[in-house]
N, C-alpha and C positions, 0 to 999 in steps of 0.2 A: 556208544560202539565203534563210530567210526574215530574220535578223538581216542582211542588207543591203536586204531590201526595206523592212525595219521603219526602217532608217537614211533609207533613199531616201523614204519617207515625211515624216520629221521634217525633211530637208530641203526640202522640198515648202512645208512649212510655215513653217518658217525664212525662207523664202525673200521670203514673204508679211508674217512678222513684223516682218524686218530693215529695213525701210521706214516703218516707223511712228517719226515720231520724237520721239513721246511715251515712248519703251518706253525705258529705260535696259537695260543690258546684263543687269542683274540680274533685270528683269522678263521681259525675253526668255527668260531660260534658265528661269525659274519655267512660263512658258507654255506652253515647250517640252515640260516637265517632264509637265505633264499632258494635254497630246497620246496617244491610246491610240488605235491601229490597233482594237484589236476593240470599243471601246466606240464609237467613230465606227461601225466597222461596223453594230453592234449597234442605235442608235437609228436610223440612215438605214430598217435592215430594218425596225424595228417601226412606223413611217411605212409604208413601202409595203406594210405587212400588214392595215392599212385599206382600201388600193385593191384587195386581191386576196380580201377578204372579202363586198366590194360586187360583184365579179362571180363569184366563188363563189355568190352568193345568188339565183342566176340557175337552179341545178340540183340546189338542196336538197330541194325538192319535188317533183323528177322524176325517174322510173326510165327517159327516153325514151334509149335511146342515139344518135340521132341528134341529140339535143338535146344531150345529152352531148357527145357527137365534133365537134360543132359549136365549143361552149365549149373545150373541147380545140387547136381549130386556133387559134381566137385567142389562147388564153396562150401558145402557141408561138408564135405571130406577135409578141406583145408582149416577150414574152422575146429572141427574134431581136433585134428594133429597139432595144430598150433595149439588150446587149450592144456594137451594131454603132455606136450613137449615143455610148454613154459612149466607147468604145476610141479613135474618129476624133475626140473633140472633146478629149476630158483628152491621149492621148497630143501632139495638136501642142501644150496648153499646157505641158506637162510637160517635153516638147525645145526649147521656145522660150526656155525661163529658164537652158537648160545645164545640167538636172538631171543627165545622163549624162555632160557632159564629164570629169569625175575617172574614170569606166568607161575609157575611151578609151585612160589610157597603163595599165592594169593588163592584166594577163596574165588576160585574160579571152574565152574563144573566141565567146560568144555575148552579149554585153550585154543583148539587147533579149527576151530572157526575163526579165530585170529588169523592162522594161517591161512588159511581157505580165502578171507577175506585181501588179506595182504598180496596172495599169488593172484587174483583177479585185478588187481594195481596193472600186472603186466599181459592178464589176458584179455583184457574190456579190446585195449586196443586193436585188436583181431577181429571186430565187428567192423573198422572202416576199410577191411578187406571187401565183404560182405556186401555193405553199402551203396557202391554202384551199382552192381549188377541187382538188388534188391529195390534200388528204385527205378529203373528198367524195366524190370516187370512189373511192379506196381503200376506203371505209365500203359503198359499196353495191358495186362489181365491185373487190375487190383487187387480182388481175393487170393488168386495165386499169389502175388505178390507180398501180402500180408503174414500167408503162410510159411514163405520160403523165409521171412524174416525171425517168424519163429521158431522153425524146424534149425536156423544157424543158431538161434538162442539153447535150443536143447541139444542140439550141438557142441557148443563150445561146453555144457551143463556136464554131458558125457566124458566130453576127454577129459574135462576134472575133476571127474568120480572115478575114472580108470585112475587116471594119474595119483590120487590120493591114496587107492588100492594097491596100485603098484609101490608107492611110497612104505603104506604102513607093513607091504610082506617084506621088502628087500633094503629099503633106504634107513630103517630105523635097528640098523645092529650096529654093536661096538666092536670092531672084529680085533684080533692080536694073532691072527696069522696069517700067511699067505696064503692065497686058494691059486692053486692049481692053475685051474680053467683062468686066469686072471687076463694073462696076456691075449688068447682066444676073443675071450669078451671085449675086449678093447680093440682087434683088431677088426672083427664083428660090426664094433660100434661104429670105427671108422669107415668100415666101408659102405654100412648103412648112408653115415652121412654124406658121403659122396655120391651116392645113387640120387638121394635127395636133394641133393645140389643139381647136379644135371638134368633131375627133372625139371627143373625150373626152367630148363631152355630148352626145352620139348614143347613147353608151352606156344612155342611160333607156329610149332606145325599142329598142336591140337584143335586149333580152331576150324583150318581149313578139312582134315582131318574129322571133326564133329559134322561140319555142314555133306563130306562123301557122304559119311556111313550111321548116320545118325537113325537108320530101322533098326541093326544091329544091335546098336545103344538100347532101343525101345526092347527089344528081345529081352536082352538080360537085365534090365529092369524089372520087366512084368514078370520073368522067371523068380527074381529074387525080391521082390514086389514089398513083402516081410523085414527084411534084415537091411537095418542101418549104414548106409547113408542112400543106399536105394531105393528108402523106402520114403526120400522127400521127391521122387519122382514123380507122388501120389497131388503135387501141388494142384493139380488141371481137375482132380477128383474131391472138391471139397470135402465130402463125409467120412470118405475113406481115409483123407489123410488126418483129418483133426482126430480120429479115430485113434489111428496111430501116434499121432502125434502127442495125445493125451496119457497112452498108454506107456509109452517111452516115458515122458515126463514123471510120471507116479512111479516106474518101476526104479528108475535112476536118484529117485527122491530117497526111498526105502535106502539104495546102494549108497549115497551119501552120507547119510546119515550114520551107518552101519560103518563106513570110512573112516570120519572126522572121530568114532569113539577109536576104531583100532589106533589110529595115527595119535591121539593123545597119549591112552596107555602107552602105546610104545614110546612116547617121548617121555612120559612121567617115569617108565621100566624099561627101558633100550635092554634089547636081547643084547649077551655077551655071547662072543662066540671065540674059544681059546683052543691054543694048538693042545693038541691032545698029547704028542708025543714032545720031548725035548729037542731042542736043534743046538747042533754045534754054531758056536761065532765064528765068523769070518771076516778078518782086515777086509775094507773095500781097496780100490785101485784109483789112482788118477789124483789123489791127494783132495785137497776140501775145495776145492774150485771147480772140480769133476762134481765132487759128491754134493754140491750145492745145483749143478746142473741137474744129477738127476732127480734130483729130490724133488725140483720144479715139473718135471716131467711125470716121475709119478703122481702127484698134487693134480700135473691136469689130466692126464689119463683115468681120472676117477672121477672127473666129472664131464657129462655129454656138452653138457653149453662149453664147455674150456676148451673139448675139443673140435667143436664146431665153428670155434674162433678163428684157431691155429691154423684150418682148413680153408680160409678168407683166401689166401692167394691162389689157391686153385681154383678158386670160383671165376676169378677174372681171366684164367686161358685155358679154361673149358670148354669155349664155343671155338676157338682156334682150334684144341684136340680134338674136337666134332668133327671139323672141316677138314682135317689134316690126315685123320682115317678113311672120309669118305672120297677127299680126291687124289690121296695115294702122293701129295707132292710135301715135303716138309725140307725147304731150303734155307742152309747154314743161319742165312739172315733173320730166318721167322725163330728159329732156336737162340739164336743169342738174344733175339728181342723177346722174346717171350721169360727168358731165364731175366732180363730187365724187369720186365712186369712182376713176376713172384719177389726180387729181392725186393724190389720198390713197397710193394702192397704185403710185404711181411712186417714192414714197420706198424701196421696196426696191432701186431703179435706182441708188441711192446706193452701193449696195457694189460691182454691178456697174464702176461706174465707179471705181471705186478700186482694186481686182482688175486693171484694164485696165492699168494702171503698172509692168510689168516691169523691166528695165533700164534703160528710158528715163529711171524717174526719178532714175537717179545724173548723167544727161547735162544734165537739166534744172538742176540743184542748181548746175552751172557753170555757167547762161546767165542772163542779168541779168532774170530773170521773178520779180516779186513776188507774195509769197504773196496777196494781195488778187485779181495778175490770174490767179493757178493756180484758186481758187475759182469766180472767177465763169466760167472755163473751163468747168471740172465742172460748174457748174450749167446754164449752157448746152446741154452735151452730154447733161445729166442731162435738160432736158425737153423736148429735140427730139421723141421720136416719143411722148410722152403728148401734147403740143399739135398734132401730126399729127391724133392719135386725136381730142382735143377737138372739134378743125375739124370730122374728119368726123363725128361727133356731131353738131355744127352743121348740118351741110348736111344730113345725115339725116333730122332734126328739123324743118326747113326745108321738106322736101319732103314733108312729112303737114302742118304749120304753119307759117307764112310768119312769125311772132310768135316762134320758136326763132332767128330772125337776132340778136335785140336780146342774145342772152349769147356773142356772138362775141369779146365783150371780157374775158367770163370764159374764154372757150377759150385763151386767150392768158396771161394771168395769173393763172390758177390754179396752173395747171403749173409756171411757174417760181416763182411764191414758194413752192410747196414746193419746190423744188429748191434756193432762194436757203436756204432756213430748214435744211435739211438740211446742207446744206454748213456755216452757221454756226453751228451744232451740233456736227459733227464737228470742224471745224478752230477750237475757239476755245481752241486750247491757247496758251501764250505766246509770242512768238519769232517772227522771221520765216523760220524755215528750212522749206523744202519739203518734205514727206513723206507718207506716206498712215497714216492713223490707223489705230489698231486697230480693228475694225467685230464687233465679241464681241455676244454674245443681248442684254446688258443695253444696249448704245449704239443696238442695233436695234429695241428695246424703246421705249426713251425718244421714239428721234426719230419711231418710229411715231405714238406718246401728243402729244408738242406738233405733230407734222402735223397728225393727226384733231380735236385742240382749233381748230387754226386753220383748216382745212376749212370746222369745221361753223360756226367763227365767222361766214366767208366766208357760206355756204350757208343760215343756217337765217333771217337777215329776209327772206329770198324767201319762206318759208313760212310766218314769224310773221306778215309787215303786209305789208299788201296793196298792190297793185303800183300806182304806180309809184316810191312811197316805199320799199319792200321792196327792191326792185333799186336805186335809187338806193344807198343804206345799203351792200347788199353791193359792189356797184362802187366804192365811196369806201372801204371798209374794205381790198380787192384793191389799190386804187392807191397806198393811204397805204401799207400794208404795203411794197409793192414799193419804194416812194421812201424808206421806211425802213432797211430791208434792202441798201440798195445803200450808202446812208449809213454804213452800220456797218460794210458791207465794205471802203470805201475810204477809211475814215479811220486 
């Protein structure tokens, strides 16, 4: 069974590699041979371990059971959320590229079991987040530590099962109509992701608050002791905790079997949703470049995981935004500094905009789309959210200091310049064939390095040369770079 899952895992990576026009068949085979399921899982787990160590540090020097049980509930919640998120997001991506189409014609009773196991390869590393806390609790209270570990396993299983239920209910439809509420759902999705990202910084204050108000947490947990994840606080009551643990495991095992059957049935016979009334055809505007950019954004906004990736630049400035709102001070130097940070880290978005191309790239190759148009379309879609973030920073700066409005041109130019530079580097291969260049670690490091130098070149005159000369030089560099890179792409 694991051999099939490993084959599916390699096929998933093959689907990404084969769209790189720079890779010959020989290089592609070498890249596939380097793919190791165990090595990838270990790498991700190692990164998650650092985050888990940060959480566990809050109980290293305390034996208070109320504090430990409060953190245990937090750990269980994280396990549940990570499993739910990974299941919903990654399952949609795997099914959208037709990964399980070959299994439909094979004598497989429930092929969704393989999907479940494939998803578990992305979920298993979340255990690394819980290991430090479990280890600390086990040293202090061995039986409670074991129960906490079992609860985290059950939490992962619960999240995975509910994710499969969500997939079987909403993710296995083939739609041929535009949903009226799609924009609203996308906005809610973005808002939810921002809230989740903001919550990470709240962890800095969580441990102190936990120590001060632990008795309040105890009252809440006692009131909702039967409901997961509050039931995890029962780890210091072994008998009750064991009964609840077994009950949850049994109930969700039944739900898992039910959801697996529903998922496989949906894969075999997806539900069709067709427009009930005819719609008039209307020609778009902006030409092929804008059409390609809009196509990318539509594909991204259909997949929560990709939206989360595009929000990464915002992730790096959230702490400063919290401090600005708290202190009521947002000087113009900080405004341009944060715009530079957003622009630099938008480099990461290049990988997301390349991955968004699934089977669509094969269709684009038969259309009269030039390589330059394809690159510009990617640059526009890559820069949309960073530009929005940068303009929002200028507006926030204007609220505190009117002079911040002078950085409005930078808010548009810097993110777009970074996007253009990223695409020029990634698509510097010879020939006019449209494809998806390989985005490996080396390419990522090089792209970050050249964009770091570029952003620094634009930003440094503002800090090293007095105003307004420094501002004029910075803006001139941004404008000239924009014109030169456009010429470089179109020539």
